N, C-alpha and C positions, 0 to 999 in steps of 0.2 A: 545534694542531687538525688532526685527520686530515683528508687530502683526499678530496674527492667524487670516486669511480670509478665510473662507469656503464657500463663495458666489458664488463659481463656482459650489455647489453640487446643480448641476440640472439633472432632467432627461438626457437631451441632453448630460450632461457629462456621467452620468451611462452608456447609449445605446453607445456613442462613443467608449467609454475605457473599460468600466469594464464588459461588457456583455459577449464578445468574448472569454476573458480571463479566466472568470468564467464558462461558459459552458467547456470550454478545463480542467478548473482544475476538474470538478466534473466528465468528461469521464475519464480522467487519472487514477482518484482514483479509479473509480467505475471496469475498465479496469485491471488497476493492482493490485487491490485487488482481481479480480475474477480468473485472471488468475496466479495471486502469489499463490491464494490457492489450483488450481488444480495440478498446478507445485509442491509445497509444499505439499502435500497429497501425490503425488507419490513419491518425495524424502525421506518424512517420514516413506514410507513403504519400501521402499528397505533398508535403515537404520533398519531397525526392520523385516526385513527377515531373518536376520542370515546366509546370503548369503556373504562371503566377496566381491567378485566379484559386487556384487549391493550395499552391505553397504560402501565402500572406495569410490568408486567415486562419492557418494553422500554425504558424509563427508567432504570431500576434497571440493567440490563444495560448501558445507553450511557455511565451515569455512573461506573457501577464500573471499567470499562476505561479511562475516559478519565482516573481518579485517580488510575491506579498506573504507574509506569513501565515502559516497553516492555521493558526487559531483565529486568525482575523478573517480568513476564508468562511472558516466554521460557523463564526459569529453573523458572518454577511446572509449565507445560505439559510442559517436557522430564522432570521426576521424575515429574507426579502422573499422567500418561495412562497410563505404563507398568503402573502401580497400582490405574487402574478398568477399563483391556483386559486387565489378566492376561499381558502381553506386552510385550517392550520395543519400540520404533520408534526407526528412524534418526535423526542429529540433523537431518537434512535433509526429512523426512517431518514431523517434530514442528513444525520451523519454518514451514512452508507452512500446517499447520493453526495453529500460534500465529498468525502475520502476517495470515490471513484474518480470522479471530476477531476479533483487535484492533482492525484495517483498518475491519472494518465497523463500528465504534462511530464513529469519525470520518466515514467517507463517510456513515453515518445523519444526523448532521447537517447536512450539505451537502446531502443527498438532501432533508431535512425544509424548509432554506430555500427549495430551488429551488422545491418545491411549492407552500410558502406564498407564491412570489413570483406564482404563476400566479392570476388573478383568479378571487375564488370564486365568479362568476358563472358561470365557466366548469363548474363543477362544478355549479350548480342547473340549469344548462343541460341537462347530461347527464340530469339526475333526471326534468329534462321529458320526455326521450325513451323516457324507462323504463329507463336504465341503473342498475343498483345502484352501490354505492361503489367495488368493485372494479374493476367494468369503467368507469366514469369515470377513475378514476386510469389504468388501462392504455391507455385508446383517445384519453384528453381531455389529461388533466394532465401526466403522465408524459413524452410526446412534446414541450412545449414546455417542463414543467421541465428536461429534459435539456440541451437548446439553452442555456439561462441558463446550466447548472450546469457545462457542460465545460471552461472555464478553470479552475476551482476543484478540479474532479476532476484537473485533467492536474497540478494545482499538488501535490495531495495526493500525486499517484503518485509525483512528483518525491521529495517526501518522503520517501516509502514505499521508494524506492531507494536513499537514504542510509542509511536505518534497516537495510536488509539488512546491513549491515556489523557490527551487533550480533548475528548469529548466531555470532560466533566465543565470544560465552560459552558456546555447549554444542558447541563442535567443528565444528562442519559448516564445507562447505568451498565457501566464496563467493570475491568478486573478493577481500577484502581479504585473507582468510587466504591466497590463494595467494600474495601480494606478503609476507606477514609466514613466509609458511614459506619462501620464497627468498631472504628477507633472511637469516633463520638458517642456511639451508643454506649460501650463498656469502659469509657474514660480512660482509653489505653491508647491515644492516638501516637505516640512515638513509636509502641512497639506495634502496631499496625503499619507505619510508614515503613520501619525496617522491614516488616514481612513482606510489603508489597514491593519494596526494590531488591529483596533477595528474590521473589517468585520472577519478577522482570528479569532480572539476570540469570536466572539458571534457565528460563526459555530462551531467552536471545543467545546465551553463550552457548547453549546444545546446537541452537540451529547456525550459528556461526560456524561451529565445528563440523557440522554436515556441508555448507559450504567449500569450505576448506577440504575436505576429502572430497568432494566433487571436482573441484580443482583440480586436485590431483590425478583422478580419473580421466576429465577430458584433455589432460597435459601427453596424458601415457597415450590417448589415443590419436591425437598429433602425430 
C-alpha cells in the first residue's frame, strides 16, 4: 500500500488550487440560499392562497423538482438553457441558476410549514384591521414564521453547501474541483480527497453546531 504523503500541503497549494473553488462554493451557497428563500416564500404563499390557479402551478413546480435528483437538474439546465436563450452560459452561472431554482422547492416546503405554524387567528386579526392576504402575510405572519423556521432554514443551507460539490458534473470550479484538480496534477489523488472530506466536515460540523445553539436560544425565548 502506498504511504500517504501530505508534503504538498503548503500555502502555494491552497492559493493555487483551493481558494478560487472555496470562494465560488460560498458564493453559490449564499446566492442560492437567498434566492431560494425569496422564490420559496412566493411559492409557499401561492400554495396557501386558497386560489387554485396559484396553488396548482406552485405545487406542480415543487413536486416536480423534489422528485428529480439534483445532479440531473444540474445537467438539464446546463444543456437546455443555452438552447432556450440561444447562447451558452458559463458552468458557474448555470450552477447558480440551477441551485436557486432547485432549492426554492425545498425552501418552499419549509416556509409553508412555518407559515402554517402561526395561529390562523393572526391572519383573521389582520383582515379585521383591513389588511389583504399579502399584507397580512408580510406584516403579521412571515415575521413570526421566520423566527420559527430559522434553524430549519440554516440546516437546509448546510445541506445546500454539501450539494454544491455536485457541480463537478458540468465542470464548474468549486471547492471539491480544486482538490480534485490538485490531486491529479500533483499525483496525490487519495490525499487530496481526504483533505477535501476533512474541509467539508469541518465547515458543515461548525455550521451544525451553530444551528444547535440557535435552536436552544429560540427554545429559551419561547
